[in-house]
ROKEPA-555557 format. One record per atom (N, C-alpha, C): x, y, z. Coordinates in steps of 0.05 Angstrom, whole numbers, plus 5000, padded with zeros to 4 digits. Example, Ala and Ser with C-alpha at 12.3 -4.5 7.8 and 13.67 -1.06 7.14 Angstrom:
# ROKEPA-555557
526448865156 524649105156 526449345156 525749555142 527349795143 525850015157 
# end
This chain:
# ROKEPA-555557
135073193398 133473093415 135872943426 138172923418 139572783428 140072883454 141273093459 142073263484 140173213505 137473373487 135973293510 134872943527 135072763518 135372503520 137372523548 140172573541 142272533567 141872663576 141272993586 140973173598 137873073613 135373053609 132572843627 134972653642 136072473628 137572233648 137872433669 140072473665 142272563686 140072783712 139272923692 137273163718 135072903730 134172703724 133072453742 134372443769 136472323761 138472243789 139672563800 140872693785 142972963801 141073113815 137973143817 136973373827 135873223852 136473103864 136372913889 138872873905 141072903895 143672923915 145772943900 145173133883 147873293858 150873103855 150272783846 151972673839 150972433815 151972453803 150872223783 153372173754 154371793751 155671713744 155171633721 156271743694 155771623673 158271473661 156771243656 158670973649 158370913613 160870983604 160170983574 163770933570 164570673573 167070483574 168170493543 166470493524 167770563495 168870843485 167171023502 167671293497 165771333470 163971203470 162871243439 160871533442 160071623476 157471833472 159572053480 162072123479 163472353491 162972513473 161672583452 160472793438 158772903439 157372783478 154772893497 156873103513 158673083516 159373283540 160373453536 159873603509 159673883512 157174013507 155173803501 152673913510 151473863544 153573683559 153073763583 153873893599 156474053584 157874183604 155974523601 154674453580 153074773575 150474743594 150374583604 148274573632 149974663663 152374703657 153874903681 154074613708 154674383705 154474203717 158374153712 159374103744 162174043734 164073733731 163973693713 164273443698 167373303705 167173123714 169773003726 170472793708 172172753700 173172483682 175172293684 174572003686 176871823679 178571923666 181871733663 183271823632 183571543625 182771463596 183071163584 185871083589 188271303595 190771213596 191171003620 189771143643 190770953661 189370583664 190770433648 190470243651 191270083676 192670053694 193869883711 191369903735 191369803750 188769813770 188870003791 191370003805 192770133824 192070393813 192970523780 192370743779 189770803775 188270683769 184970683769 182970753792 184970623810 184170583842 184770873857 186970943849 188371243858 185671453837 185771453814 184171673800 181971773810 180771483815 178071493823 177271613857 180271513866 180171693893 180671933893 181271983878 182072313875 180472463858 179272343844 176072473833 174472513851 173972333865 171872343900 173072553912 174972513916 177172763941 176673043928 176673073898 175973323886 172473473887 171273233882 168873243882 167073363910 168873203932 167773293956 168973563970 171173543957 172273913975 172574083958 171674133924 172174333905 169774423904 167674233912 164774193889 163174103906 163774143934 161673983947 157874103946 158174393940 155774493930 154674483899 156274363894 155874323859 154374093850 154074063828 152473853809 154673763802 155973533808 157473383788 157273153768 158573123757 157272883729 160472783732 160772493734 163072363743 162472193711 163472363686 163872073663 166771913663 165771673665 167471423668 168171223638 169971213635 170371013613 172370763612 170370653634 170270393647 167770253652 167569953651 165369853661 164770003684 162769893689 161369933727 162369713747 162969473729 163869273748 166969323755 168769463742 171169533749 171369773766 169269883771 169770163798 170570043825 171770233836 172370223858 171570433881 172570653881 171570933895 169171043882 167671033859 165771073848 163970933854 164670733853 162170483854 160170573869 160370563893 157770683909 155870953893 157971053889 155971323878 153571233856 154270913842 151970943824 149670833830 150170823861 147170693871 145970873892 148070973916 146971253923 145271503917 147371533895 146771743878 145171833857 146571563838 145071473807 147271533792 145571313771 148171313746 145971193716 147471303703 146671293669 149571123661 147270883647 148770643641 148870763603 151670833600 151270833558 153770603551 153170353566 155170163560 153770043535 151470123524 150769973504 149170273483 151170403475 149670703464 146570593450 148170403433 145170353415 142670343423 143270113441 141170003464 139970373466 141570423480 139970673498 138670913479 139970933454 138471043433 136270953418 136370673412 134170503406 131670513417 131470473449 129570633477 128870883467 129771123466 128871333467 126871513445 128671273422 127071363393 124471243388 124370923406 121870853404 119270943420 120870983444 119671123461 118371433451 119871663445 119871883428 117971903403 117771613387 116571653357 114471433355 115271173368 113970973366 113770833344 117170853329 117470723300 119570553308 119070353297 121670153300 124570263286 126170213303 128670343284 129970093266 130470163241 132169993215 133870173210 135770343223 137770323218 139770223224 141870183213 143570003224 146670083247 147270013267 148870073289 150170303284 152870223265 154770463270 152570763255 150270723239 148770993229 147871113243 146670923257 144671033285 146671233308 149071143310 150971283329 151171543309 151471593281 151971853260 149971913266 148171773268 144471973263 144972123299 146371983310 144872173344 146772343347 149272373333 150772563327 149272873315 148872753287 147372943271 144673003286 142472933304 141072923322 140673053333 143473243340 144173363372 142473693356 140773813362 139174043362 136874033341 136673743339 134173733330 130873603337 129173653324 127073563335 126473163341 124173143344 122772953336 121372833304 120273053301 119973063273 122473003256 124973163254 127073093241 128072753245 126872603266 127972443274 126072203261 122572313255 121372043244 121872153211 123972303200 123972383177 125272153163 128072253193 130371943183 129471713182 127471633202 126871353208 125671203182 124471443181 121971323149 123671413122 126171503129 127471503100 125971753084 124571903095 124072093076 126372373078 128372303086 129972593088 132972443093 135072593088 137972433079 139372613114 140272453126 142772483143 143872723143 145172733120 146372963110 145773103089 145173323084 144173503068 146473643053 147173493025 148873652999 147974013013 145274022997 144074242987 145074413018 144374363039 145174613058 147574633068 149674413069 151874473072 155274553053 154174503026 155474583009 157874783005 156275083010 156275263001 158575283035 157775263057 159575263076 163075113075 161274903066 163574783061 166374833046 165274943010 166575142993 167775313003 167475483024 168075683033 170275693048 170575473067 172075523087 172275163104 173374923073 173674843088 174474613100 177174683110 178674643132 177674723157 176374883167 174874923185 171774863191 171474803172 168074653169 169074373173 171074293161 171673943170 172273953202 173874033205 176274093235 173973983268 171074173257 168574143276 166973963276 168273743259 165773503247 166773283266 165473083278 165372733289 166872593265 168472443270 170172323247 167572143230 165772083236 163471883229 161872073214 162072313222 159572543206 161772613189 163872693185 165772833170 165772593147 165872393153 166972163137 163872083107 161772103130 159172143119 158972383098 158772603096 158772843088 161072763064 162872693069 165372633047 165372433026 163872173034 162172053013 160072122999 157772323003 156972472992 158472582968 160272772977 161272942961 162272862942 164372642944 165772382923 162872212910 161172252912 158972102902 158372302883 158972542897 157872802870 159372722844 161572712852 163972772826 164772442816 162872262815 162072002813 165071872814 165871842831 169071742845 168671532866 169571402875 169571232897 170971352922 169771362947 170971442961 174371382973 174871572973 178671562979 179071793001 181271803022 182171933043 182872183021 182772543020 184572643012 184372893036 185373183032 185273363057 183073503053 181573643065 178473783055 178673943038 181374143034 181074323017 181574152992 182773882979 183273892959 180773752951 179973582964 176673522956 174973752948 175274072964 173374212958 174174382931 177074462921 178774502898 176374242871 176574032885 175673822861 172573752856 170273892877 167673972873 167374272854 168674462865 169074672853 169074612824 170974492819 172674422803 169974382782 168374062789 166173992771 164174122774 162974352786 161474552789 161074722770 163174762763 164575042743 164174902711 165174682714 165074522694 161974512684 160574332697 157574352698 156374582682 157474772694 155775022698 157075142665 159875112666 160575232630 159375032615 158874732616 157874682588 154174662589 152674842611 150274832608 150275052591 152075292597 152275562576 152775442554 154575392548 155875252524 153775052501 151174892518 149174822516 147874982512 146975172523 145775422511 145875632497 147875612487 148775792476 148275732448 148975522439 148775262415 146275262412 145275252421 141475182421 140475462409 140675662429 140975902411 141175962381 144975902377 145276002352 144175712329 142775552340 141875342316 139275412306 137275502331 134475532331 133975772333 135675972327 134676322331 137276432323 137576352300 139576512290 139676762279 142076912289 141377212290 141077332256 140277612249 138377572227 138177862223 
# end
């Protein structure tokens, strides 16, 4: 649902004048960019490395020039990683074309969730942002289960085999907080406290733990048979 919410917000503005500015000063909503790109929008981004005012002004001028020269007939999304008050050449676009303000991503999510589900949001802010990333491709029914604590954010049952098969590539495609949440679940399965280890090392430890449990179960079963069903 998360990707649907941002696309709807974008479409509400961009349908009229083919331009919209997304304000994301913290960069916490960058995980949505791949979803936006799939809609065939042209995305022009500011760079966080431009710290000086003259650099930011020049950058915005060049982005605006690029939009109006190379992408004049296209739908353009300006993804801006600075507050609206610091904008220069993109400032007026926020009013003449449209602006999706993600300066407070948690509040944006809370409003979307309350409107969609009618449930009060009790998840703490960091966990809510993690849930938003996991909520891509999910429906409102999934969100309702999460908000009512009827379902875990990360399902070990669904993710364990893919992780054990290719731990490094599995982890590489995850956002840092999503990866951390999954690793914490695995470490808890091992009965350990969380520590940072390579994905391959963690996979080996989990595999060893599972193998040990299987061997113990088989040994117990054989012992039971020997004691209660001796060969005659």
